[in-house]
MIKEMI-912411 format. One record per residue (C-alpha): residue number from 0; x, y, z. Coordinates in steps of 0.25 Angstrom, whole numbers, plus 2048, in hexadecimal, padded with zeros to 3 digits. Each point is the difference from the previous one (the first is absolute). Layout:
BEGIN
   num     u     v     w
   NUM     X     Y     Z
...
//
This chain:
BEGIN
   num     u     v     w
     0   C37   3DE   DCE
     1   806   7F5   7F7
     2   801   80A   7F4
     3   806   80A   80A
     4   80B   7F6   805
     5   803   7FC   7F1
     6   803   80F   7FD
     7   809   800   80C
     8   808   7F4   7FA
     9   801   808   7F3
    10   806   80C   808
    11   80B   7F7   806
    12   803   7FB   7F2
    13   800   80E   7FB
    14   80A   805   80A
    15   809   7F4   7FC
    16   800   804   7F2
    17   802   80F   803
    18   80C   7FD   809
    19   806   7F6   7F5
    20   7FF   80B   7F6
    21   806   80B   809
    22   80B   7F7   804
    23   803   7FC   7F2
    24   801   80E   7FB
    25   809   805   80C
    26   809   7F4   7FE
    27   801   803   7F1
    28   806   80E   804
    29   808   7FB   80C
    30   806   7F3   7FD
    31   804   803   7F1
    32   80C   7F9   7FC
    33   80B   808   7F9
    34   7FF   801   7F1
    35   807   7F4   7FB
    36   806   804   7F3
    37   800   7F6   7F4
    38   80E   803   7FC
    39   80C   7F7   800
    40   80F   803   7FF
    41   808   7FB   7F4
    42   80F   7FF   7FE
    43   7FF   80B   7F5
    44   7FA   80A   80A
    45   80E   803   806
    46   804   807   7F3
    47   7F8   80B   804
    48   807   802   80D
    49   80D   808   802
    50   807   7F4   806
    51   809   7F6   7FA
    52   7F9   7F3   7FD
    53   804   7F2   802
    54   80E   802   805
    55   80A   80A   805
    56   806   806   7F3
    57   80F   7FD   805
    58   7FD   7F2   803
    59   808   7F5   7F9
    60   7F6   7F7   7F9
    61   80A   7F6   7FF
    62   802   7FE   80F
    63   7FB   7F2   7FF
    64   7F6   801   80B
    65   7F4   7F6   7FE
    66   7F6   80B   802
    67   805   807   7F3
    68   7FB   7F5   7F7
    69   7F2   803   805
    70   7F6   80A   7F8
    71   801   80E   806
    72   7F5   809   802
    73   800   80D   808
    74   80C   7FD   809
    75   80C   7F6   7FF
    76   7FB   7F3   807
    77   808   7FD   80D
    78   7FB   7F2   803
    79   7FD   7F4   7F7
    80   7F5   7F9   809
    81   7F8   804   80C
    82   7FA   7F7   80B
    83   7F5   807   808
    84   7FB   7F8   80C
    85   7F5   807   807
    86   7FD   7FC   80F
    87   7F2   805   802
    88   7FF   809   80C
    89   80F   800   803
    90   802   809   80C
    91   80D   808   801
    92   804   7F9   80D
    93   7FF   7F3   7F9
    94   80C   803   7F8
    95   808   80B   807
    96   808   7FC   80C
    97   7FA   802   80E
    98   80B   80A   804
    99   7F8   80A   7F7
   100   7F4   7FF   809
   101   7FE   804   80F
   102   7FF   7F1   805
   103   802   7F2   7F9
   104   7F3   7F8   7FE
   105   7FE   7F2   7FD
   106   7FE   802   7F1
   107   80C   808   7FE
   108   80D   7FB   7FA
   109   7FA   7F4   7F9
   110   804   803   7F2
   111   80F   7FF   803
   112   804   7FD   7F2
   113   7FC   80E   7FB
   114   807   806   80C
   115   80D   7F8   7FE
   116   801   804   7F1
   117   7FC   80F   802
   118   80A   802   80B
   119   80C   7F9   7FB
   120   80D   807   7FC
   121   7FF   806   7F2
   122   7F2   7FA   7FE
   123   7F8   802   7F4
   124   7F3   7FF   808
   125   7F9   80A   808
   126   7F3   801   809
   127   7F7   80B   7FD
   128   7F4   805   809
   129   7F5   802   7F6
   130   7F4   809   801
   131   7F3   7FD   7F9
   132   7F5   809   7FE
   133   7F2   7FD   806
   134   7F7   7FA   7FE
   135   809   7F4   803
   136   7F8   7F4   7FA
   137   807   7F7   7F7
   138   7F9   804   7F3
   139   803   80F   802
   140   80E   7FD   804
   141   803   7F7   7F4
   142   7F9   80B   7F7
   143   809   80B   806
   144   80C   7F7   7FF
   145   7FE   7FD   7F1
   146   7FB   80E   7FB
   147   809   809   808
   148   7F3   808   804
   149   7F8   802   80C
   150   7F4   7F7   801
   151   7F3   806   804
   152   7F6   7FD   80B
   153   7F5   7FA   7F8
   154   809   7F5   7FB
   155   7FE   7FA   80E
   156   7F2   7FB   7FB
   157   807   7F7   7F6
   158   809   7F9   80A
   159   7F8   7F3   7FF
   160   7FF   800   7F1
   161   80B   807   7FA
   162   7FE   806   7F2
   163   80B   800   7F5
   164   808   80D   801
   165   7FE   808   7F3
   166   80A   80B   802
   167   80F   7FF   7FC
   168   808   7F7   80A
   169   80D   7FA   803
   170   7FB   7F2   7FC
   171   7FA   805   7F3
   172   80D   807   7FC
   173   808   7F3   803
   174   7F7   7F9   7F6
   175   801   80B   7F6
   176   80F   800   801
   177   801   7F1   7FD
   178   803   7FB   80F
   179   7FB   7F3   804
   180   7F8   7FF   80D
   181   7FD   7F5   809
   182   7F6   801   80C
   183   7FD   7F7   80C
   184   7F8   802   80C
   185   7F4   80A   803
   186   7F6   7FF   7F5
   187   7FE   80F   801
   188   80C   802   7F6
   189   7F8   7F8   7F5
   190   7F4   808   803
   191   807   80D   7FF
   192   808   7FC   7F4
   193   7F9   7F6   7F8
   194   808   7F9   7F4
   195   80C   807   804
   196   808   7F5   805
   197   807   7F6   7F8
   198   7FF   7F6   80B
   199   7F7   801   80C
   200   7FC   7F8   80C
   201   7F5   807   808
   202   7FA   7FB   80D
   203   7F4   806   807
   204   803   80A   80A
   205   7F4   804   808
   206   7FF   7F4   80A
   207   807   807   80B
   208   7FF   7F3   808
   209   809   7F9   7F6
   210   80F   803   804
   211   806   7F6   7F6
   212   7FA   7FE   7F3
   213   805   80C   7F9
   214   80E   7FF   806
   215   801   7F2   7FD
   216   7FC   803   7F2
   217   80B   80A   7FF
   218   80A   7F7   805
   219   7FC   7F5   7F7
   220   803   809   7F4
   221   80A   80A   804
   222   80C   7F7   802
   223   7FF   7F8   7F2
   224   7FD   80E   7F9
   225   80D   806   806
   226   808   7F5   7F7
   227   7F9   804   7F3
   228   804   80A   7F6
   229   7F3   803   7FA
   230   7FC   80C   808
   231   805   80E   803
   232   7F7   804   80C
   233   7FB   7F7   80B
   234   7F6   804   80A
   235   7FC   7F7   80C
   236   7F6   805   809
   237   7FF   7F9   80E
   238   7F4   802   809
   239   803   7F8   80D
   240   804   80B   808
   241   7F4   809   7FC
   242   7F6   7F4   804
   243   807   7FD   80D
   244   7FF   80E   804
   245   7F1   801   7FD
   246   7FD   7F3   808
   247   80A   7FF   80B
   248   807   80E   800
   249   80F   804   7FF
   250   804   7FA   80E
   251   7FC   7F2   7FD
   252   807   7F3   7FE
   253   7FA   7FE   7F2
   254   806   80E   7FC
   255   80D   7FC   805
   256   800   7F3   7F9
   257   7FC   807   7F3
   258   80C   809   801
   259   80A   7F5   803
   260   7FA   7F8   7F4
   261   802   80D   7F7
   262   80F   801   806
   263   802   7F1   7FB
   264   7FA   803   7F2
   265   808   80D   7FE
   266   80D   7F9   804
   267   7FE   7F6   7F6
   268   7FC   80A   7F5
   269   80D   808   803
   270   808   7F3   800
   271   7FB   7FD   7F2
   272   803   80E   7FB
   273   80E   800   806
   274   803   7F3   7FA
   275   7FD   805   7F2
   276   805   80E   801
   277   80E   7FE   7FA
   278   804   805   7F2
   279   7F6   7FB   7F6
   280   7F7   7FA   80B
   281   7F1   800   7FF
   282   800   80B   80B
   283   80D   807   7FD
   284   7F8   80D   800
   285   7F3   7FE   808
   286   7FA   809   80B
   287   7F7   7F9   80B
   288   7F6   809   807
   289   7F9   7FB   80C
   290   7F5   80A   804
   291   7F2   802   807
   292   7F5   806   7FA
   293   7FC   807   80D
   294   801   7FE   80F
   295   7F7   7FB   80A
   296   7FC   803   80E
   297   803   7F7   80C
   298   7F2   7FA   7FF
   299   803   7FD   7F1
   300   7F7   80B   7FA
   301   803   809   7F4
   302   7F9   80A   7F7
   303   801   80D   807
   304   80B   80A   801
   305   807   7FE   80E
   306   80F   7FE   801
   307   7FF   7F1   802
   308   7F8   7FF   7F3
   309   807   809   7F7
   310   80E   7FC   804
   311   805   7F4   7FA
   312   80E   7FB   7FB
   313   808   7FD   7F3
   314   80D   7F7   7FF
   315   808   802   7F3
   316   80C   7F8   7FC
   317   808   800   7F3
   318   808   7F3   7FC
   319   80B   809   7FC
   320   809   802   80D
   321   805   80E   7FD
   322   7F7   80B   805
   323   800   80F   7FC
   324   801   80A   80B
   325   7F5   80A   800
   326   804   80E   803
   327   7FD   804   80F
   328   7F6   80B   7FB
   329   7F7   7F5   7FB
   330   802   7F5   80A
   331   7F4   7FE   809
   332   807   7F6   809
   333   7FD   7FF   80F
   334   80A   7F9   808
   335   801   7F8   80D
   336   80A   7F8   807
   337   7FD   7F1   802
   338   804   7F8   80C
   339   80D   7FD   7FA
   340   803   80F   7FF
   341   7FF   800   7F1
   342   7F9   80C   7F9
   343   7F4   7FB   7F8
   344   7F8   809   7F7
   345   7F2   7FF   7F9
   346   7FB   80A   7F6
   347   7F3   805   7FC
   348   7F7   800   7F3
   349   7F3   804   7FC
   350   7F7   7F5   7F9
   351   7FC   80B   7F6
   352   80E   7FF   7FB
   353   800   7F1   7FD
   354   7FB   800   7F2
   355   809   80B   7FB
   356   80C   7FA   807
   357   7FE   7F2   7FA
   358   7FD   806   7F2
   359   80D   807   801
   360   807   7F3   804
   361   7FB   7F8   7F5
   362   801   80B   7F6
   363   7F1   801   7FC
   364   7F7   80C   7FE
   365   7FA   805   80D
   366   7F1   7FF   802
   367   7F9   80C   7FA
   368   7F9   804   80D
   369   80C   7FD   80A
   370   803   80C   809
   371   80B   7F9   808
   372   80F   802   7FE
   373   80C   7F6   7FE
   374   805   7FD   80E
   375   80F   803   800
   376   803   7F5   80A
   377   7F8   7F5   7FA
   378   806   804   7F2
   379   80E   800   805
   380   7FE   7F1   804
   381   7FE   7FD   7F2
   382   80A   809   7FB
   383   80B   7F7   805
   384   7FF   7F8   7F3
   385   807   80C   7F9
   386   80D   7FD   808
   387   803   80E   800
   388   80D   7FE   808
   389   806   7F9   7F4
   390   7FA   807   7F4
   391   80C   808   7FC
   392   800   80A   80C
   393   80F   7FD   803
   394   804   805   80E
   395   7F4   809   803
   396   7FA   7F5   809
   397   7F3   800   808
   398   7FE   80F   7FE
   399   801   7FF   7F1
   400   7F7   7F4   800
   401   7F5   808   808
   402   802   80B   7F6
   403   7FE   7F7   7F4
   404   7F4   7FA   807
   405   7FA   80E   802
   406   801   803   7F1
   407   7F8   7F4   7FD
   408   7F6   802   80B
   409   7FE   80F   7FD
   410   7FC   7FC   7F1
   411   7F6   7F6   805
   412   7FA   80A   809
   413   7FF   80A   7F5
   414   7F8   7F6   7F8
   415   7F8   7FD   80D
   416   7FD   80F   802
   417   7FC   802   7F2
   418   7F6   7F4   801
   419   7FA   805   80D
   420   7FF   80E   7FA
   421   7F9   7FB   7F3
   422   7F6   7F8   808
   423   7FD   80C   809
   424   7FD   809   7F4
   425   7F8   7F6   7F9
   426   7F8   7FD   80D
   427   7FD   80E   803
   428   7FB   802   7F1
   429   7F8   7F4   7FF
   430   7FA   7FF   80E
   431   7F3   807   803
   432   806   808   80C
   433   80F   7FE   7FE
   434   809   808   808
   435   7FF   80F   803
   436   808   80A   7F8
   437   808   804   80C
   438   804   7F1   803
   439   804   7FE   7F1
   440   808   80D   800
   441   808   7FC   80C
   442   802   7F2   7FA
   443   804   805   7F3
   444   80A   80A   806
   445   807   7F5   808
   446   801   7F7   7F3
   447   805   80C   7F8
   448   80B   804   809
   449   805   7F1   801
   450   7FF   7FF   7F0
   451   807   80D   7FE
   452   80B   7FC   809
   453   801   7F2   7F9
   454   801   807   7F2
   455   80A   80B   804
   456   80A   7F7   807
   457   7FD   7F2   804
   458   7FD   7FB   7F2
   459   80D   806   7FB
   460   807   7F9   80C
   461   7FA   7F2   7FB
   462   804   803   7F2
   463   80E   804   803
   464   808   7F2   7FF
   465   80D   806   804
   466   7FB   809   80B
   467   808   802   80D
   468   7FB   7F4   808
   469   807   806   80D
   470   7F9   80D   800
   471   7F8   802   80C
   472   7F7   80A   7F9
   473   7FB   7F5   7F7
   474   7FC   7F8   80C
   475   7F9   80C   806
   476   7F8   803   7F3
   477   7FC   7F2   7FF
   478   7FB   800   80F
   479   7F9   80D   7FE
   480   7F9   7FA   7F4
   481   7FB   7F4   807
   482   7FB   808   80C
   483   7F8   809   7F6
   484   7FA   7F4   7FA
   485   7FD   7FA   80E
   486   7FA   80D   804
   487   7F7   800   7F4
   488   7FB   7F2   803
   489   7FD   803   80E
   490   7F8   80C   7FC
   491   7F8   7F8   7F6
   492   7FD   7F5   80A
   493   7FC   80A   80B
   494   7F6   806   7F6
   495   7FB   7F3   7FC
   496   7FE   7FB   80E
   497   7F8   80D   804
   498   7F7   801   7F4
   499   800   7F3   7F9
   500   7F1   7FD   801
   501   7F7   809   7F8
   502   7F5   804   809
   503   7F3   804   7F8
   504   7FA   80A   80A
   505   7F3   801   7F8
   506   7FD   7F1   801
   507   804   800   80F
   508   7F7   80C   803
   509   7F5   7FA   7F8
   510   801   7F3   808
   511   801   807   80D
   512   7F4   809   7FD
   513   7F7   7F4   7FC
   514   804   7F9   80D
   515   7FD   80C   808
   516   7F2   801   7FA
   517   7FD   7F1   803
   518   804   803   80E
   519   7F6   80B   801
   520   7F5   7F7   7FA
   521   804   7F5   80A
   522   7FF   80A   80C
   523   7F2   804   7FB
   524   7FC   7F2   7FF
   525   804   7FE   80E
   526   7FC   80C   807
   527   7F5   805   7F8
   528   7FA   7F3   7FB
   529   7F3   7FA   805
   530   7FB   809   80B
   531   7FC   7F5   809
   532   80E   7FA   801
   533   80A   80B   7FC
   534   809   806   80B
   535   7F7   808   809
   536   802   80D   808
   537   801   7F9   80D
   538   80D   7F9   7FB
   539   806   80D   7FB
   540   80B   7FF   80A
   541   803   7F2   7FD
   542   800   803   7F1
   543   809   80C   802
   544   80A   7F7   808
   545   800   7F5   7F5
   546   802   80B   7F5
   547   80C   805   809
   548   806   7F3   801
   549   7FF   7FD   7F1
   550   806   80E   7FD
   551   80B   7FE   809
   552   804   7F3   7FA
   553   7FF   806   7F2
   554   808   80C   803
   555   80B   7F7   805
   556   803   7FB   7F2
   557   806   80D   7FD
   558   80D   7FC   808
   559   809   7F5   7FC
   560   803   7FD   80F
   561   7F1   7FE   803
   562   7FF   7F7   7F4
   563   80B   7F7   805
   564   7F9   800   80E
   565   7F2   7FE   7FA
   566   7FD   7F4   808
   567   803   807   80D
   568   7F8   80C   7FC
   569   7F4   7F7   7FD
   570   802   7F9   80D
   571   801   80D   808
   572   7F3   805   7FA
   573   7F9   7F3   803
   574   805   801   80E
   575   7FA   80E   801
   576   7F3   7FB   7FB
   577   801   7F5   80B
   578   802   80A   80B
   579   7F3   807   7FB
   580   7F9   7F3   801
   581   806   7FE   80E
   582   7FB   80D   805
   583   7F2   7FE   7FA
   584   800   7F2   807
   585   804   805   80D
   586   7F6   80B   800
   587   7F5   7F7   7FC
   588   805   7F5   80A
   589   7FF   7F5   7F5
   590   809   7F8   7F7
   591   80D   805   808
   592   806   7F2   7FE
   593   7FF   800   7F1
   594   806   80E   800
   595   80C   7FC   808
   596   802   7F3   7F7
   597   7FF   809   7F4
   598   80B   809   805
   599   808   7F3   803
   600   7FE   7FB   7F2
   601   805   80D   7FA
   602   80D   7FF   809
   603   802   7F2   7FB
   604   7FE   805   7F1
   605   80A   80B   803
   606   80B   7F6   804
   607   7FD   7F8   7F4
   608   801   80C   7F7
   609   80E   803   807
   610   805   7F2   7FC
   611   7FB   803   7F2
   612   807   80D   7FF
   613   80D   7F9   804
   614   7FD   7F6   7F5
   615   800   7F4   809
   616   7F2   7FB   7FB
   617   802   801   7F1
   618   801   7F2   7FD
   619   7F9   7F3   804
   620   80B   7FC   809
   621   7FD   80B   809
   622   7FC   7F8   80C
   623   80C   7F7   800
   624   80B   80B   7FC
   625   7FC   80D   806
   626   809   804   80C
   627   7FA   800   80E
   628   806   80D   804
   629   7F3   805   806
   630   7FF   7F5   80A
   631   80F   800   803
   632   800   7F1   7FE
   633   80B   7F9   7F8
   634   7FB   7FB   7F2
   635   803   7F2   803
   636   7FA   800   80E
   637   7F6   7F3   801
   638   7F5   809   806
   639   800   809   7F4
   640   801   7F4   7F6
   641   7F4   7FA   806
   642   7F9   80D   800
   643   802   803   7F1
   644   7FC   7F2   7FC
   645   7F4   7FF   809
   646   7FA   80E   800
   647   7FC   800   7F1
   648   7F9   7F2   801
   649   7F9   804   80D
   650   7FB   80D   7F9
   651   7FA   7F7   7F5
   652   7F9   7F7   80A
   653   7FA   80D   807
   654   7FB   804   7F2
   655   7FA   7F3   7FE
   656   7F9   801   80D
   657   7FB   80E   7FD
   658   7FA   7FB   7F3
   659   7F9   7F4   807
   660   7FA   80A   80B
   661   7FB   809   7F4
   662   7F9   7F5   7F9
   663   7FB   7F9   80C
   664   7F9   80D   805
   665   7FA   803   7F3
   666   7F3   7FA   7FB
   667   801   7F6   7F5
   668   803   807   7F3
   669   803   7F4   7F6
   670   80C   802   7F8
   671   805   80C   808
   672   803   7F7   80C
   673   807   7F5   7F7
   674   809   80B   7F9
   675   804   804   80E
   676   803   7F1   804
   677   809   800   7F3
   678   808   80B   805
   679   802   7F9   80D
   680   805   7F4   7F8
   681   80A   809   7F9
   682   805   806   80D
   683   802   7F1   805
   684   808   7FD   7F3
   685   808   80D   803
   686   803   7FC   80E
   687   804   7F2   7FB
   688   80A   806   7F6
   689   807   808   80A
   690   800   7F5   80A
   691   807   7F7   7F6
   692   80A   80B   7FC
   693   804   801   80F
   694   80A   7F8   807
   695   7F9   7FF   80D
   696   7F4   7F8   7FC
   697   807   7F4   7FA
   698   7F7   801   7F3
   699   80C   801   7F6
   700   7FB   7F5   7F8
   701   7F2   805   7FE
   702   803   808   7F4
   703   804   7F4   7F8
   704   7F4   7F9   804
   705   7F7   80B   7FC
   706   807   801   7F2
   707   80A   80B   803
   708   801   80E   806
   709   7F7   806   7F5
   710   7F4   7F7   801
   711   7FA   806   80D
   712   801   80E   7FB
   713   7FA   7FC   7F3
   714   7F5   7F9   807
   715   7FD   80D   808
   716   800   808   7F3
   717   7F6   7F6   7FA
   718   7F7   801   80D
   719   800   80F   7FF
   720   7FC   800   7F1
   721   7F5   7F6   803
   722   7FB   809   80C
   723   7FF   80C   7F7
   724   7F9   7F9   7F5
   725   7F6   7FB   80A
   726   7FE   80E   806
   727   7FE   806   7F2
   728   7F6   7F5   7FC
   729   7F8   801   80D
   730   7FF   80F   7FF
   731   7FB   7FF   7F2
   732   7F6   7F5   802
   733   7FC   804   80E
   734   7FF   80F   800
   735   7F6   805   80A
   736   800   7F4   808
   737   80C   802   809
   738   7FD   80A   80B
   739   80B   7FD   809
   740   80C   809   7FC
   741   809   7FB   80B
   742   802   7F2   7FB
   743   801   805   7F1
   744   80B   809   804
   745   807   7F6   808
   746   7FF   7F6   7F5
   747   806   80A   7F6
   748   80B   805   808
   749   804   7F2   805
   750   801   7FB   7F2
   751   809   80B   7FC
   752   808   800   80D
   753   806   7F2   7FF
   754   809   802   7F3
   755   804   80E   806
   756   805   7F9   80D
   757   807   7F5   7F8
   758   808   809   7F7
   759   803   80A   80B
   760   808   7F5   807
   761   800   7FD   80F
   762   7FE   80E   804
   763   7F3   800   7F8
   764   7F7   7F8   80A
   765   804   80A   80B
   766   7FE   80C   7F8
   767   7F2   7FA   7FC
   768   7FD   7FF   80F
   769   804   80E   803
   770   7F8   805   7F4
   771   7F4   7F8   805
   772   801   805   80F
   773   802   80F   7FC
   774   7F5   7FF   7F6
   775   7F7   7FA   80A
   776   803   80B   80A
   777   7FC   80A   7F5
   778   7F3   7F9   7FD
   779   7FC   7FF   80F
   780   804   80F   803
   781   7F8   805   7F4
   782   7F4   7F7   804
   783   7FF   806   80E
   784   801   80E   7FA
   785   7F5   7FD   7F6
   786   7F7   7FA   80B
   787   802   80C   809
   788   7FD   80A   7F5
   789   7F4   7F8   7FB
   790   7F2   804   804
   791   7FE   7F2   807
   792   7F9   7FA   7F3
   793   806   7F8   7F6
   794   804   80B   7F7
   795   80E   803   7FC
   796   807   80D   805
   797   806   808   7F5
   798   80E   7FC   7FB
   799   80C   803   809
   800   80C   801   7F7
   801   80A   7FE   80C
   802   7FE   7F0   800
   803   803   800   7F1
   804   80C   809   802
   805   805   7F6   80B
   806   7FE   7F4   7F7
   807   808   807   7F4
   808   80B   803   80A
   809   800   7F2   805
   810   802   7FB   7F2
   811   80B   809   7FD
   812   807   7FB   80D
   813   7FE   7F2   7FB
   814   807   803   7F3
   815   80D   804   808
   816   7FF   7F7   80B
   817   800   7F4   7F6
   818   80E   804   7FC
   819   7FC   809   7F4
   820   804   80E   7FC
   821   7FD   808   7F4
   822   80D   7FC   7F8
   823   802   7F5   7F6
   824   80A   7FA   809
   825   7F5   7FF   80A
   826   7F9   7F6   7F7
   827   802   7F2   806
   828   802   7F8   7F3
   829   802   7F3   807
   830   7F1   800   804
   831   7FC   7FF   7F1
   832   807   7F2   800
   833   7F9   7FA   80C
   834   7FA   7F4   7FB
   835   807   801   7F2
   836   80E   7FE   7FB
   837   7FE   805   7F1
   838   7FE   80E   7FC
   839   7F3   803   7F9
   840   7FF   80F   7FF
   841   7F1   802   802
   842   7FF   7F6   80B
   843   80C   805   808
   844   7FB   80F   7FE
   845   7F3   7FC   806
   846   806   7F9   80C
   847   80A   80C   802
   848   7F4   80A   800
   849   7F8   7F7   809
   850   80C   800   80A
   851   803   80E   7FF
   852   7F2   806   802
   853   7F9   7F4   807
   854   800   806   80E
   855   7FF   80F   7FC
   856   7F6   800   7F5
   857   7F9   7F2   7FD
   858   7FC   7FC   80E
   859   7FD   80F   804
   860   7F7   802   7F5
   861   7F8   7F3   801
   862   800   801   80F
   863   7FA   80E   801
   864   7F1   7FC   802
   865   804   7FB   80E
   866   800   80F   803
   867   7F1   801   7FE
   868   7FA   7F7   80B
   869   7F1   7FE   801
   870   7F8   7F6   808
   871   7F3   802   7FA
   872   7FD   7F7   7F3
   873   7F4   808   7FB
   874   7FF   804   7F2
   875   801   80E   804
   876   80C   7FE   808
   877   807   7F8   7F5
   878   7FD   80B   7F6
   879   806   80A   80A
   880   80C   7F8   801
   881   803   7FF   7F1
   882   7FF   80F   7FF
   883   809   802   80C
   884   80A   7F6   7FA
   885   800   808   7F3
   886   803   80D   807
   887   80C   7F9   807
   888   806   7FA   7F3
   889   7FF   80E   7FA
   890   807   806   80C
   891   80B   7F5   800
   892   802   804   7F1
   893   801   80E   803
   894   80B   7FE   80A
   895   808   7F8   7F6
   896   7FD   80A   7F5
   897   805   80B   809
   898   80D   7F9   803
   899   802   7FE   7F1
   900   7FD   80F   7FD
   901   80A   804   80A
   902   80A   7F7   7FB
   903   7FE   805   7F2
   904   801   80F   805
   905   80D   7FC   807
   906   807   7F9   7F4
   907   7FB   80C   7F7
   908   807   80A   80A
   909   80C   7F7   802
   910   802   7FB   7F2
   911   80E   806   800
   912   803   7FC   80E
   913   80D   7F7   802
   914   7F8   7F5   805
   915   7F5   800   7F6
   916   803   7F3   7F9
   917   805   7F9   80D
   918   7F4   804   809
   919   7F5   809   7FA
   920   7FE   7F8   7F4
   921   7FF   7F2   807
   922   7F7   806   80A
   923   7F7   805   7F4
   924   800   7F2   7FA
   925   7FC   7F9   80C
   926   7F5   80A   804
   927   7F9   800   7F2
   928   801   7F1   7FF
   929   7FA   800   80E
   930   7F5   809   7FC
   931   7FC   7F9   7F3
   932   800   7F3   808
   933   7F7   806   80B
   934   7F6   806   7F6
   935   7FF   7F2   7F9
   936   7FE   7F9   80D
   937   7F5   80A   804
   938   7F9   7FD   7F3
   939   801   7F1   803
   940   7FC   802   80F
   941   7F4   809   7FC
   942   7FB   7F5   7F6
   943   802   7F5   80B
   944   7FA   808   80C
   945   7F6   809   7FA
//
């Protein structure tokens, strides 16, 4: 028998390896990055273009402007220096006036200095609504901003350990063109661009509980650097708003305090610039850009593709007070009237255009792989340095100035279009897949039409120094040429966004096929395994119903709407199985109370899932910050305050009592009991921690006495590690001597549960209690069914898969009820820092994994033996139980594998869907990680129990 069971353990390990290989092969085909070309732009490249290089041929090089003394490359430099202040996760409503939104909110109108400058008369400043491309994590956005390309989904995995960017980028071009760079703030910049900055002051960025270290470091170095002349481009990346959002949410005092702090900082920066903006001053021709890399939801999340996450903002200001008016055909302004009746306007810009526009403003070559175009409104702000009104235009006035600006702009657009066309041609020829001939033909036709118009008419206009400046035909031709280029750019971007990722269908089909084969083998192991324990014919109805439930859930993944409502779907199916059990209990006139309690717990989980879907449970601050709309009670009502403070602690006390009852009723089993007592001690420490953080217990000074707020969590972690070591050693040296599975299961589950409850925040203990009650009901209902179906002896009945399906559905409900969802903005990064302030990649990754999958996978897999109750302790009964448990683990693995197989089929079919990267791909990542973790834990559980 031992040899037989050892073979079963190898079977579990084999499925882990097969699933890993299948997923790896499919991932190589599905999450391929676009081909990153090794080419870099150089100043000499522009000689191959049909455009004028460096400057307008009619421009008087002796005009005396300061930027004319700088080296020229592809375009004439427009500004001398650029200051880029990145305010991480800057929402559009943090900057734009509240009149642009349906109703004012507390966090609006806090950055008043930017609004004041942007809406002043004849202002040289402007506010833009900026659009980012998902995924909206900082690494992808910084990569997109600097390369001018579309970052691919697979780069999300590098968000916690940013690799250096190897393809051509804006920072690299600055260095190649002799520009001096200074950086301060988020250390992601130095990871992405190592050895590129003349001076750098990086600060660690991943401790989301720290709102001030990075910001204070920026402030410390920013102001002195503004008075220095040893740099051309300054980058300051603040993180306070992003971290405040993650921990407290947008509508919170820390967020408002941060915005007010930023307003003061920006006001001081602008005062310094204006004080030195006079002729010959250090900032005579400087451009200030204040921007966000992405937005954030009201709960402070980002990473996905919702409007709140992709909409951010940009403020741009030139120290030159003159502003060139952009022709209305290219003006994207949206205007409203403020409370004073004054019309105020904000424009729009794609972040994709940032690299090209900044390159044109500074007169450097564009990144080789950039597909963005020069934004006319942002470029016009810098063009004020030309003083077009006074550069020999006589009495032609503003119209002639705008026409002169269009001559300059159409030339830089010509260079821009040539660069994008060159990249598309090289990419299509160098890439494995490239673009289709029809797509390339359409793009080539658009570019050829624009180039032909350029060569036949526009180029001669630019070369004609004595042309009729008053001719309306010239303006029309220039506008037509600009429109042709912009049409070409939009077509390229549309093509890239629709077909950027190169799917390798051969690898995808191979991975899917291997997974299907493994699924069939697992089904055979469950349903046609050992004849004594496999699913029998008397349970054919139950097996068919279980298969129906699993199939229905799998098919739901073909719809993006059902994926968004996955938690509700799982809860509905769990309730359906509960009604089946209730019918059975009523018919048998037994266990009716357990059936009703189970349905009540399912209803409680449904409420928790609804709260999670509204993103109210996405941070550890859930219990104190979530609204009480369901009860109709004011958030500051004393009764609610006491309830949210006492309920989590009371739940911990109940859990301690449950553990005490479990070990008191079990016979003495040595270390198993002591391990469980260790869990009771951990729960006591958790209750003590939450009580000390509460204001109603008067234990405010307890944290200082115990060594700080991190000491108790660290103690819980240490106890958990010691418990696991004891369980492993006891299993190794006492194999065969432990017959009481209940106390062993309780010991393992309790040892794993305390860290999970701690990291889940104050909702964790209540979720653990709900999980415990629902699991107990499943166990009881399955036990009575077994006893009814048995022949009155100590034998087991054959496996009924319905209880395992219920257990699986319950684990899925726990994932969503605990405030998670299958998206990267559903990860609760703050949980990774419970007990720690410093960021260590491996440690924080482990903690984040435990918190994310603790209730749904870890506790569910290790607690599965509770579904195999047996009162007889004879060797025969013990052996039967081990066989039955293996069947249950195989069935649990089948259900998980079926889910992933359906997800893989879904993303294969929907690979060109609009929401593939915003919804289907994150779902795929979460499911495959969950499957690998499930398989791994099944192997460990098999070694522990079998």
